[in-house]
VOSE-10236 format. One record per residue (C-alpha): residue number from 1; residue in one letter; chain; z, y, x. Coordinates in Angstrom, 1 decimal, decimal comma, padded with zeros to 4 digits. Layout:
REM VOSE-10236
+-----+---------+--------+--------+--------+--------+
: num : residuo : cadena :     pz :     py :     px :
+-----+---------+--------+--------+--------+--------+
: NUM :       a :      A :      Z :      Y :      X :
...
+-----+---------+--------+--------+--------+--------+
This chain:
REM VOSE-10236
+-----+---------+--------+--------+--------+--------+
: num : residuo : cadena :     pz :     py :     px :
+-----+---------+--------+--------+--------+--------+
:   1 :       m :      A : -001,4 :  010,2 : -018,2 :
:   2 :       s :      A : -001,8 :  007,0 : -019,4 :
:   3 :       s :      A :  000,9 :  004,1 : -018,8 :
:   4 :       y :      A : -001,8 :  002,1 : -017,4 :
:   5 :       a :      A : -002,3 :  004,6 : -014,6 :
:   6 :       l :      A : -001,7 :  002,9 : -010,8 :
:   7 :       a :      A : -000,2 :  004,2 : -008,4 :
:   8 :       l :      A :  002,2 :  002,4 : -006,5 :
:   9 :       a :      A :  005,7 :  003,6 : -004,8 :
:  10 :       g :      A :  006,7 :  003,8 : -001,3 :
:  11 :       a :      A :  005,5 :  005,6 :  002,4 :
:  12 :       s :      A :  001,9 :  007,2 :  001,5 :
:  13 :       s :      A :  001,0 :  005,7 :  004,8 :
:  14 :       f :      A :  001,8 :  003,4 :  007,7 :
:  15 :       a :      A : -000,6 :  004,9 :  010,0 :
:  16 :       t :      A :  000,8 :  003,9 :  013,5 :
:  17 :       a :      A :  001,8 :  000,8 :  015,1 :
:  18 :       g :      A :  005,5 :  000,8 :  014,9 :
:  19 :       v :      A :  006,2 :  002,2 :  012,2 :
:  20 :       p :      A :  009,4 :  000,7 :  010,3 :
:  21 :       t :      A :  008,2 : -001,6 :  007,8 :
:  22 :       p :      A :  007,2 : -000,7 :  004,4 :
:  23 :       p :      A :  009,3 : -001,2 :  001,0 :
:  24 :       l :      A :  007,9 : -004,1 : -001,0 :
:  25 :       l :      A :  006,4 : -002,7 : -004,5 :
:  26 :       h :      A :  008,4 : -003,8 : -007,7 :
:  27 :       a :      A :  006,7 : -003,9 : -010,9 :
:  28 :       e :      A :  007,9 : -000,3 : -012,0 :
:  29 :       a :      A :  006,1 :  001,2 : -009,3 :
:  30 :       w :      A :  002,9 :  001,2 : -012,1 :
:  31 :       a :      A :  004,7 :  004,1 : -013,7 :
:  32 :       d :      A :  005,2 :  006,2 : -010,7 :
:  33 :       e :      A :  001,4 :  008,5 : -010,5 :
:  34 :       s :      A :  001,6 :  009,2 : -006,8 :
:  35 :       a :      A : -000,7 :  006,5 : -005,0 :
:  36 :       g :      A : -003,6 :  006,4 : -007,1 :
:  37 :       a :      A : -006,3 :  003,5 : -008,0 :
:  38 :       v :      A : -006,5 :  000,7 : -005,4 :
:  39 :       r :      A : -009,8 :  001,2 : -003,3 :
:  40 :       g :      A : -009,9 : -002,4 : -001,5 :
:  41 :       v :      A : -011,8 : -004,7 :  000,7 :
:  42 :       t :      A : -012,0 : -008,2 :  001,0 :
:  43 :       i :      A : -011,6 : -008,8 :  005,0 :
:  44 :       g :      A : -012,2 : -012,8 :  004,8 :
:  45 :       p :      A : -011,2 : -015,4 :  007,4 :
:  46 :       i :      A : -012,8 : -016,9 :  010,0 :
:  47 :       e :      A : -011,3 : -019,7 :  011,1 :
:  48 :       s :      A : -013,0 : -022,2 :  013,3 :
:  49 :       a :      A : -013,2 : -023,6 :  016,9 :
:  50 :       a :      A : -016,8 : -022,1 :  017,1 :
:  51 :       h :      A : -015,5 : -018,2 :  016,9 :
:  52 :       p :      A : -012,7 : -018,4 :  019,2 :
:  53 :       g :      A : -010,9 : -015,0 :  019,3 :
:  54 :       v :      A : -011,8 : -013,7 :  016,3 :
:  55 :       g :      A : -010,6 : -013,4 :  012,7 :
:  56 :       y :      A : -006,7 : -012,1 :  011,2 :
:  57 :       g :      A : -004,7 : -011,0 :  014,2 :
:  58 :       t :      A : -006,9 : -010,6 :  016,9 :
:  59 :       p :      A : -008,7 : -007,3 :  018,0 :
:  60 :       a :      A : -011,7 : -008,1 :  015,9 :
:  61 :       g :      A : -010,3 : -008,3 :  012,8 :
:  62 :       r :      A : -008,4 : -004,8 :  013,6 :
:  63 :       a :      A : -011,9 : -003,5 :  014,3 :
:  64 :       a :      A : -012,6 : -005,1 :  010,6 :
:  65 :       m :      A : -009,6 : -002,9 :  009,3 :
:  66 :       a :      A : -010,3 :  000,3 :  011,0 :
:  67 :       e :      A : -013,6 :  000,2 :  009,8 :
:  68 :       a :      A : -012,3 : -000,6 :  005,6 :
:  69 :       r :      A : -010,1 :  002,4 :  006,5 :
:  70 :       a :      A : -013,1 :  004,9 :  007,9 :
:  71 :       m :      A : -015,2 :  003,7 :  005,0 :
:  72 :       g :      A : -012,3 :  005,0 :  002,5 :
:  73 :       a :      A : -010,3 :  001,8 :  001,5 :
:  74 :       t :      A : -006,9 :  002,3 :  001,0 :
:  75 :       w :      A : -006,0 : -001,6 : -000,1 :
:  76 :       i :      A : -007,2 : -005,0 :  002,1 :
:  77 :       a :      A : -007,2 : -008,1 :  000,3 :
:  78 :       v :      A : -006,5 : -011,5 :  003,2 :
:  79 :       t :      A : -007,6 : -015,0 :  002,1 :
:  80 :       p :      A : -005,8 : -018,1 :  003,2 :
:  81 :       f :      A : -007,3 : -020,9 :  002,2 :
:  82 :       g :      A : -006,0 : -024,7 :  001,1 :
:  83 :       r :      A : -007,8 : -027,4 :  001,4 :
:  84 :       v :      A : -008,4 : -030,1 : -001,8 :
:  85 :       w :      A : -010,6 : -032,7 : -001,4 :
:  86 :       d :      A : -011,9 : -032,8 : -005,3 :
:  87 :       l :      A : -011,0 : -032,2 : -008,8 :
:  88 :       s :      A : -009,0 : -035,5 : -009,1 :
:  89 :       g :      A : -005,9 : -032,7 : -008,8 :
:  90 :       g :      A : -004,8 : -035,2 : -006,1 :
:  91 :       g :      A : -003,2 : -032,2 : -003,7 :
:  92 :       v :      A : -003,1 : -029,1 : -001,9 :
:  93 :       d :      A : -003,3 : -029,3 :  002,1 :
:  94 :       l :      A : -002,0 : -026,1 :  003,7 :
:  95 :       t :      A : -003,4 : -026,8 :  006,4 :
:  96 :       f :      A : -007,8 : -025,2 :  006,5 :
:  97 :       e :      A : -009,5 : -025,1 :  009,6 :
:  98 :       k :      A : -006,5 : -024,2 :  011,8 :
:  99 :       p :      A : -002,8 : -025,5 :  012,0 :
: 100 :       v :      A : -001,0 : -024,2 :  009,0 :
: 101 :       v :      A :  001,5 : -022,7 :  011,8 :
: 102 :       e :      A : -001,3 : -020,8 :  013,4 :
: 103 :       n :      A : -002,5 : -019,3 :  010,2 :
: 104 :       t :      A :  000,4 : -018,3 :  009,0 :
: 105 :       a :      A :  001,0 : -015,9 :  012,5 :
: 106 :       a :      A : -002,3 : -015,2 :  011,7 :
: 107 :       v :      A : -001,7 : -013,6 :  008,2 :
: 108 :       l :      A :  001,4 : -012,1 :  009,2 :
: 109 :       a :      A : -000,4 : -010,3 :  011,6 :
: 110 :       a :      A : -003,2 : -009,5 :  009,9 :
: 111 :       i :      A : -001,0 : -007,8 :  007,0 :
: 112 :       h :      A :  000,8 : -006,0 :  010,2 :
: 113 :       d :      A : -002,4 : -004,4 :  011,7 :
: 114 :       a :      A : -003,5 : -003,2 :  008,2 :
: 115 :       h :      A : -000,2 : -001,8 :  007,1 :
: 116 :       a :      A : -000,2 :  000,0 :  010,7 :
: 117 :       e :      A : -004,0 :  001,5 :  010,0 :
: 118 :       g :      A : -002,4 :  002,8 :  006,4 :
: 119 :       l :      A : -004,1 :  000,0 :  004,4 :
: 120 :       r :      A : -001,8 : -001,5 :  001,5 :
: 121 :       v :      A : -002,4 : -005,2 :  001,4 :
: 122 :       m :      A : -002,6 : -007,7 : -001,0 :
: 123 :       v :      A : -002,7 : -011,6 : -000,2 :
: 124 :       v :      A : -005,0 : -013,8 : -002,1 :
: 125 :       p :      A : -004,7 : -017,7 : -001,5 :
: 126 :       h :      A : -007,6 : -019,8 : -002,6 :
: 127 :       l :      A : -008,3 : -023,5 : -002,8 :
: 128 :       w :      A : -011,3 : -024,5 : -001,0 :
: 129 :       v :      A : -012,8 : -027,6 : -002,9 :
: 130 :       e :      A : -013,8 : -030,2 :  000,2 :
: 131 :       s :      A : -016,6 : -031,8 : -002,5 :
: 132 :       g :      A : -018,3 : -028,6 : -003,0 :
: 133 :       e :      A : -017,3 : -028,0 : -006,9 :
: 134 :       w :      A : -015,7 : -025,0 : -008,3 :
: 135 :       r :      A : -011,9 : -025,1 : -008,4 :
: 136 :       a :      A : -012,2 : -023,9 : -011,8 :
: 137 :       l :      A : -012,5 : -027,5 : -013,2 :
: 138 :       i :      A : -009,5 : -028,9 : -010,9 :
: 139 :       d :      A : -008,4 : -032,3 : -013,7 :
: 140 :       p :      A : -005,8 : -034,8 : -012,9 :
: 141 :       g :      A : -006,6 : -036,3 : -016,3 :
: 142 :       s :      A : -002,7 : -037,0 : -017,4 :
: 143 :       d :      A :  000,3 : -036,0 : -017,2 :
: 144 :       e :      A :  001,7 : -037,4 : -014,6 :
: 145 :       g :      A : -001,2 : -036,6 : -012,5 :
: 146 :       w :      A : -000,7 : -032,7 : -014,2 :
: 147 :       a :      A :  003,1 : -032,6 : -012,8 :
: 148 :       r :      A :  001,9 : -034,1 : -009,6 :
: 149 :       w :      A : -000,4 : -031,1 : -009,2 :
: 150 :       a :      A :  001,7 : -028,9 : -010,0 :
: 151 :       a :      A :  004,5 : -029,2 : -007,5 :
: 152 :       s :      A :  001,7 : -029,5 : -005,1 :
: 153 :       y :      A :  000,2 : -026,2 : -005,8 :
: 154 :       r :      A :  003,8 : -024,6 : -006,4 :
: 155 :       r :      A :  004,3 : -026,0 : -002,5 :
: 156 :       f :      A :  000,8 : -024,3 : -001,1 :
: 157 :       v :      A :  001,5 : -021,0 : -003,3 :
: 158 :       l :      A :  005,3 : -021,2 : -002,2 :
: 159 :       h :      A :  004,5 : -020,8 :  001,4 :
: 160 :       w :      A :  001,6 : -018,0 :  001,1 :
: 161 :       a :      A :  004,5 : -015,5 : -001,3 :
: 162 :       s :      A :  007,0 : -016,1 :  001,3 :
: 163 :       v :      A :  004,2 : -014,8 :  004,1 :
: 164 :       a :      A :  003,7 : -012,4 :  001,2 :
: 165 :       e :      A :  007,2 : -011,3 :  001,3 :
: 166 :       r :      A :  008,6 : -011,5 :  005,0 :
: 167 :       g :      A :  004,8 : -009,3 :  005,8 :
: 168 :       h :      A :  005,8 : -007,1 :  003,1 :
: 169 :       a :      A :  002,2 : -007,4 :  001,8 :
: 170 :       e :      A :  002,2 : -004,8 : -001,4 :
: 171 :       m :      A :  000,5 : -007,4 : -004,2 :
: 172 :       f :      A :  000,1 : -011,2 : -004,3 :
: 173 :       s :      A : -002,2 : -012,8 : -006,6 :
: 174 :       v :      A : -000,4 : -016,7 : -007,6 :
: 175 :       g :      A : -004,3 : -018,0 : -008,3 :
: 176 :       v :      A : -007,4 : -017,8 : -008,1 :
: 177 :       e :      A : -009,8 : -018,9 : -010,8 :
: 178 :       l :      A : -007,9 : -021,8 : -012,1 :
: 179 :       r :      A : -009,4 : -022,6 : -015,6 :
: 180 :       s :      A : -008,8 : -025,8 : -016,5 :
: 181 :       w :      A : -004,7 : -024,9 : -016,0 :
: 182 :       v :      A : -004,4 : -021,1 : -017,2 :
: 183 :       t :      A : -006,5 : -021,6 : -020,5 :
: 184 :       t :      A : -005,4 : -024,9 : -021,8 :
: 185 :       a :      A : -002,4 : -026,5 : -023,0 :
: 186 :       r :      A : -001,4 : -027,1 : -019,5 :
: 187 :       a :      A : -001,1 : -023,0 : -018,9 :
: 188 :       p :      A :  003,6 : -023,3 : -019,2 :
: 189 :       s :      A :  003,5 : -025,6 : -016,1 :
: 190 :       f :      A :  001,8 : -022,6 : -014,6 :
: 191 :       v :      A :  004,0 : -019,9 : -015,8 :
: 192 :       e :      A :  007,1 : -022,0 : -014,1 :
: 193 :       v :      A :  004,7 : -021,7 : -010,7 :
: 194 :       i :      A :  004,6 : -017,9 : -011,9 :
: 195 :       r :      A :  008,7 : -017,0 : -012,1 :
: 196 :       v :      A :  009,5 : -019,1 : -009,1 :
: 197 :       v :      A :  007,0 : -017,3 : -006,9 :
: 198 :       r :      A :  008,8 : -014,4 : -008,1 :
: 199 :       e :      A :  012,4 : -015,7 : -006,6 :
: 200 :       r :      A :  010,3 : -016,0 : -003,5 :
: 201 :       y :      A :  008,7 : -012,7 : -003,3 :
: 202 :       h :      A :  009,4 : -008,6 : -004,9 :
: 203 :       g :      A :  006,1 : -007,4 : -005,0 :
: 204 :       l :      A :  003,4 : -006,8 : -007,7 :
: 205 :       l :      A :  002,1 : -010,1 : -008,9 :
: 206 :       t :      A : -001,4 : -010,6 : -010,4 :
: 207 :       y :      A : -003,5 : -013,8 : -010,9 :
: 208 :       s :      A : -007,5 : -013,5 : -010,5 :
: 209 :       g :      A : -008,9 : -014,5 : -013,6 :
: 210 :       n :      A : -012,9 : -015,4 : -013,4 :
: 211 :       w :      A : -015,1 : -012,2 : -015,4 :
: 212 :       d :      A : -015,7 : -015,4 : -018,3 :
: 213 :       d :      A : -012,4 : -016,6 : -019,2 :
: 214 :       v :      A : -010,3 : -013,5 : -018,1 :
: 215 :       g :      A : -009,8 : -013,1 : -022,3 :
: 216 :       n :      A : -008,8 : -017,2 : -022,8 :
: 217 :       t :      A : -006,3 : -017,0 : -020,2 :
: 218 :       v :      A : -002,7 : -016,8 : -021,4 :
: 219 :       i :      A : -000,5 : -016,3 : -018,8 :
: 220 :       l :      A : -000,8 : -013,1 : -018,3 :
: 221 :       g :      A :  002,0 : -011,7 : -019,7 :
: 222 :       e :      A :  004,2 : -013,2 : -016,6 :
: 223 :       l :      A :  002,1 : -010,4 : -014,3 :
: 224 :       d :      A :  002,3 : -006,8 : -013,3 :
: 225 :       v :      A : -001,1 : -006,2 : -013,5 :
: 226 :       i :      A : -004,2 : -008,5 : -015,0 :
: 227 :       g :      A : -006,9 : -009,1 : -011,8 :
: 228 :       v :      A : -010,1 : -010,3 : -012,5 :
: 229 :       n :      A : -013,2 : -011,8 : -010,5 :
: 230 :       a :      A : -015,2 : -009,1 : -011,9 :
: 231 :       f :      A : -019,0 : -010,9 : -011,4 :
: 232 :       y :      A : -020,1 : -009,7 : -015,1 :
: 233 :       p :      A : -024,0 : -009,7 : -015,2 :
: 234 :       l :      A : -025,0 : -006,2 : -016,1 :
: 235 :       a :      A : -028,8 : -006,7 : -016,9 :
: 236 :       e :      A : -030,4 : -009,5 : -019,1 :
: 237 :       r :      A : -033,8 : -009,5 : -017,5 :
: 238 :       e :      A : -036,0 : -009,1 : -013,9 :
: 239 :       g :      A : -036,1 : -005,6 : -012,7 :
: 240 :       s :      A : -033,8 : -004,2 : -015,3 :
: 241 :       t :      A : -034,1 :  000,1 : -015,1 :
: 242 :       p :      A : -030,7 :  002,3 : -014,0 :
: 243 :       e :      A : -030,1 :  003,0 : -018,1 :
: 244 :       e :      A : -030,5 : -001,3 : -018,0 :
: 245 :       l :      A : -027,3 : -001,2 : -015,6 :
: 246 :       a :      A : -025,5 :  001,6 : -016,6 :
: 247 :       a :      A : -025,4 : -000,1 : -020,4 :
: 248 :       g :      A : -024,6 : -003,3 : -019,0 :
: 249 :       g :      A : -021,4 : -001,5 : -017,2 :
: 250 :       a :      A : -020,6 :  000,2 : -019,8 :
: 251 :       k :      A : -020,5 : -003,1 : -022,0 :
: 252 :       v :      A : -017,8 : -004,4 : -019,4 :
: 253 :       a :      A : -015,8 : -001,3 : -019,4 :
: 254 :       r :      A : -015,4 : -002,1 : -023,1 :
: 255 :       q :      A : -014,3 : -005,6 : -022,5 :
: 256 :       l :      A : -011,6 : -004,8 : -020,0 :
: 257 :       g :      A : -010,2 : -001,8 : -022,4 :
: 258 :       e :      A : -009,8 : -004,3 : -025,0 :
: 259 :       l :      A : -008,3 : -006,8 : -022,6 :
: 260 :       a :      A : -005,7 : -004,2 : -021,1 :
: 261 :       a :      A : -005,3 : -002,8 : -024,9 :
: 262 :       e :      A : -004,1 : -006,8 : -026,2 :
: 263 :       w :      A : -001,5 : -006,7 : -023,0 :
: 264 :       h :      A : -000,3 : -003,3 : -022,6 :
: 265 :       k :      A : -001,4 : -003,8 : -018,6 :
: 266 :       p :      A : -003,2 : -002,7 : -016,3 :
: 267 :       i :      A : -006,4 : -003,9 : -014,5 :
: 268 :       v :      A : -007,5 : -005,0 : -011,5 :
: 269 :       l :      A : -010,6 : -006,3 : -009,9 :
: 270 :       t :      A : -009,4 : -008,6 : -007,4 :
: 271 :       e :      A : -013,0 : -009,2 : -006,6 :
: 272 :       m :      A : -016,0 : -007,2 : -007,3 :
: 273 :       g :      A : -019,6 : -007,5 : -005,3 :
: 274 :       y :      A : -023,3 : -008,3 : -005,4 :
: 275 :       t :      A : -025,9 : -010,0 : -002,9 :
: 276 :       t :      A : -028,7 : -008,2 : -001,2 :
: 277 :       r :      A : -031,3 : -009,4 : -003,4 :
: 278 :       a :      A : -033,7 : -008,7 : -005,8 :
: 279 :       d :      A : -031,6 : -008,1 : -009,9 :
: 280 :       p :      A : -028,5 : -009,3 : -008,0 :
: 281 :       a :      A : -026,9 : -008,2 : -011,7 :
: 282 :       l :      A : -028,5 : -010,7 : -013,4 :
: 283 :       r :      A : -026,1 : -013,6 : -012,5 :
: 284 :       p :      A : -023,8 : -012,5 : -010,0 :
: 285 :       w :      A : -022,0 : -014,9 : -009,2 :
: 286 :       e :      A : -024,7 : -016,7 : -008,0 :
: 287 :       w :      A : -023,7 : -018,2 : -004,0 :
: 288 :       p :      A : -025,9 : -017,0 : -001,2 :
: 289 :       d :      A : -025,5 : -020,0 :  000,7 :
: 290 :       a :      A : -027,5 : -021,8 : -002,1 :
: 291 :       m :      A : -030,3 : -019,8 : -002,2 :
: 292 :       h :      A : -033,9 : -020,1 : -000,9 :
: 293 :       h :      A : -036,7 : -017,6 :  000,3 :
: 294 :       v :      A : -035,2 : -015,0 : -001,0 :
: 295 :       r :      A : -036,0 : -011,3 : -000,8 :
: 296 :       v :      A : -033,8 : -009,0 :  000,6 :
: 297 :       d :      A : -033,5 : -005,9 : -001,2 :
: 298 :       e :      A : -030,7 : -003,4 : -000,6 :
: 299 :       r :      A : -031,6 : -000,9 : -003,5 :
: 300 :       a :      A : -030,7 : -003,2 : -005,6 :
: 301 :       q :      A : -027,5 : -004,3 : -004,6 :
: 302 :       a :      A : -026,0 : -000,7 : -004,4 :
: 303 :       a :      A : -027,8 :  000,1 : -007,7 :
: 304 :       a :      A : -025,9 : -002,6 : -008,7 :
: 305 :       y :      A : -022,3 : -001,5 : -008,0 :
: 306 :       f :      A : -022,9 :  002,4 : -009,1 :
: 307 :       a :      A : -023,6 :  000,9 : -012,0 :
: 308 :       l :      A : -020,5 : -001,0 : -012,6 :
: 309 :       l :      A : -018,5 :  001,7 : -010,5 :
: 310 :       s :      A : -019,2 :  004,4 : -012,0 :
: 311 :       s :      A : -018,6 :  002,9 : -016,0 :
: 312 :       l :      A : -014,5 :  002,5 : -014,6 :
: 313 :       a :      A : -013,7 :  005,3 : -012,6 :
: 314 :       w :      A : -012,9 :  007,3 : -016,1 :
: 315 :       e :      A : -010,8 :  004,4 : -017,8 :
: 316 :       p :      A : -007,1 :  005,0 : -016,9 :
: 317 :       w :      A : -006,6 :  001,2 : -017,5 :
: 318 :       c :      A : -008,4 :  000,3 : -014,5 :
: 319 :       a :      A : -006,1 : -000,1 : -011,5 :
: 320 :       g :      A : -008,8 : -000,1 : -009,1 :
: 321 :       f :      A : -011,3 : -003,1 : -007,0 :
: 322 :       f :      A : -011,9 : -005,1 : -004,5 :
: 323 :       v :      A : -015,2 : -005,6 : -002,5 :
: 324 :       w :      A : -015,9 : -008,8 : -001,7 :
: 325 :       r :      A : -016,3 : -009,1 :  001,1 :
: 326 :       t :      A : -016,6 : -007,9 :  005,2 :
: 327 :       y :      A : -015,2 : -010,4 :  007,8 :
: 328 :       a :      A : -012,5 : -010,1 :  010,2 :
: 329 :       d :      A : -015,2 : -009,6 :  012,9 :
: 330 :       p :      A : -017,7 : -006,7 :  012,5 :
: 331 :       l :      A : -019,9 : -008,1 :  015,2 :
: 332 :       d :      A : -020,5 : -011,3 :  013,5 :
: 333 :       v :      A : -023,1 : -012,2 :  011,6 :
: 334 :       s :      A : -023,0 : -015,8 :  011,1 :
: 335 :       q :      A : -020,8 : -015,7 :  008,3 :
: 336 :       e :      A : -023,2 : -015,5 :  005,4 :
: 337 :       s :      A : -027,2 : -014,7 :  005,3 :
: 338 :       e :      A : -028,7 : -010,9 :  005,4 :
: 339 :       w :      A : -028,6 : -011,2 :  001,5 :
: 340 :       g :      A : -025,1 : -012,1 :  001,1 :
: 341 :       f :      A : -022,1 : -010,5 : -000,5 :
: 342 :       s :      A : -021,0 : -008,0 :  002,4 :
: 343 :       p :      A : -022,4 : -004,3 :  002,0 :
: 344 :       r :      A : -021,5 : -003,7 :  005,4 :
: 345 :       g :      A : -024,2 : -001,4 :  006,9 :
: 346 :       k :      A : -026,2 : -001,2 :  004,0 :
: 347 :       l :      A : -027,1 :  000,8 :  001,2 :
: 348 :       a :      A : -024,6 : -000,1 : -001,0 :
: 349 :       e :      A : -021,6 :  000,8 :  001,9 :
: 350 :       l :      A : -022,8 :  004,2 :  001,0 :
: 351 :       t :      A : -022,5 :  003,9 : -002,4 :
: 352 :       l :      A : -019,1 :  002,4 : -001,6 :
: 353 :       r :      A : -018,0 :  004,9 :  000,7 :
: 354 :       d :      A : -018,8 :  007,8 : -002,3 :
: 355 :       a :      A : -016,6 :  004,9 : -005,0 :
: 356 :       f :      A : -013,9 :  005,4 : -002,5 :
: 357 :       a :      A : -013,8 :  009,3 : -002,2 :
: 358 :       a :      A : -014,6 :  009,9 : -005,8 :
: 359 :       w :      A : -011,7 :  010,9 : -008,1 :
: 360 :       w :      A : -010,5 :  007,7 : -010,6 :
: 361 :       a :      A : -008,7 :  008,2 : -013,7 :
: 362 :       a :      A : -005,8 :  006,3 : -012,4 :
: 363 :       d :      A : -005,3 :  008,8 : -009,4 :
: 364 :       g :      A : -003,7 :  011,6 : -011,8 :
: 365 :       e :      A : -005,3 :  015,2 : -012,0 :
: 366 :       p :      A : -008,6 :  015,4 : -011,7 :
: 367 :       v :      A : -010,7 :  016,4 : -008,3 :
: 368 :       r :      A : -014,0 :  017,6 : -009,3 :
: 369 :       g :      A : -017,3 :  017,8 : -006,7 :
: 370 :       r :      A : -016,7 :  013,9 : -005,9 :
: 371 :       a :      A : -020,4 :  012,2 : -004,9 :
: 372 :       l :      A : -020,3 :  009,0 : -007,3 :
: 373 :       s :      A : -018,0 :  010,5 : -010,4 :
: 374 :       a :      A : -016,9 :  013,8 : -011,1 :
: 375 :       h :      A : -014,8 :  014,3 : -014,5 :
: 376 :       r :      A : -013,2 :  017,5 : -016,1 :
: 377 :       a :      A : -009,8 :  016,9 : -018,4 :
: 378 :       r :      A : -009,7 :  018,6 : -021,5 :
: 379 :       t :      A : -006,7 :  017,3 : -022,8 :
: 380 :       p :      A : -004,4 :  014,6 : -021,7 :
: 381 :       g :      A : -006,7 :  011,3 : -021,4 :
: 382 :       v :      A : -009,6 :  013,1 : -022,4 :
: 383 :       l :      A : -012,2 :  013,1 : -020,3 :
: 384 :       a :      A : -015,8 :  014,3 : -019,0 :
: 385 :       w :      A : -018,5 :  011,7 : -017,4 :
: 386 :       e :      A : -021,0 :  014,4 : -015,6 :
: 387 :       a :      A : -022,2 :  012,7 : -012,6 :
: 388 :       s :      A : -026,0 :  011,1 : -013,7 :
: 389 :       p :      A : -027,8 :  011,8 : -016,8 :
: 390 :       a :      A : -028,2 :  008,0 : -017,0 :
: 391 :       l :      A : -024,2 :  007,5 : -018,1 :
: 392 :       p :      A : -023,1 :  009,4 : -021,7 :
: 393 :       i :      A : -020,2 :  011,5 : -022,3 :
: 394 :       r :      A : -017,2 :  010,4 : -022,6 :
: 395 :       e :      A : -016,4 :  011,5 : -026,1 :
: 396 :       p :      A : -012,8 :  012,9 : -027,1 :
: 397 :       l :      A : -010,4 :  010,1 : -027,8 :
: 398 :       p :      A : -008,9 :  010,0 : -031,0 :
+-----+---------+--------+--------+--------+--------+
């Protein structure tokens, strides 16, 4: 099995409440081949006075985790937010919709609930920019401004790293889509943040780079696993055929494989998903809240999921993926529109159930007869694709 294979150390199941807190995972766990690929779902928070009694650490949040587990997920991601007012980098407010003390307790409870459900956890602190602009473009403008911003961000991320440590979350993302920082000459100050986080948190570290700049991200050597928010376009035109979508997925797999080989690290898709509309693979990053007069198309969403995931399942460098996203109350449909990202109750959920049940190269010994993918090992590291006539046969590796 390739050294890129994902497998995580520690107990295989924390399925009942009251079990001992699991040990933290460490970088050397990537060499252990006992636990297999990440099959993850991001469960978004609900922090609003208009929705009391739901969200992380509530019965509704636990129900969302139970649903993820029933789908076949083995991991969940929780996403606490900090507030940034605009792109000037004035600082991060740890209070988002609820006081930080309450939110901290809720996230800790969510981690515990996930472990009790038999799920591993990635904690992913996000920045919410109040002006509506993209966090990737934050620019304090001067050396002094960047120093203040780095100090403020370090305070924010260390808080959540301490929560992840205390809760024994298995993975922690040190940032999300911080292009102006990690792809530029400012990157050394972010490396300093990562190294301080390692002193506070002792599990696996990743960073959630955006799909179109992760290749230019210069801090990847500091990580245990490369994280990618994988909203790659799979199509070049409207009405693309399954064969064209499959070709787009294969192209993404080649690009990510080159990145994994360059850094000698596995890759996990820290976010991946498609909206429920026509041609979601054309511009997957488009936010549903900004769309109008949308034609809901569950088949198109499911086809996009299939095209990307079926191209990655057989790649030994692929550590797995996190679906973006469901919410911490399965009964609340107010969090996004019908054409949003959530696969819950849609055809895409069936595709994801197949993907979760399928054998992935990171799982070790192949298992045949899965719905999404079936492989056979001919020699170590040599796999043949057998699932769909729309996808090519995997040729032997040199």
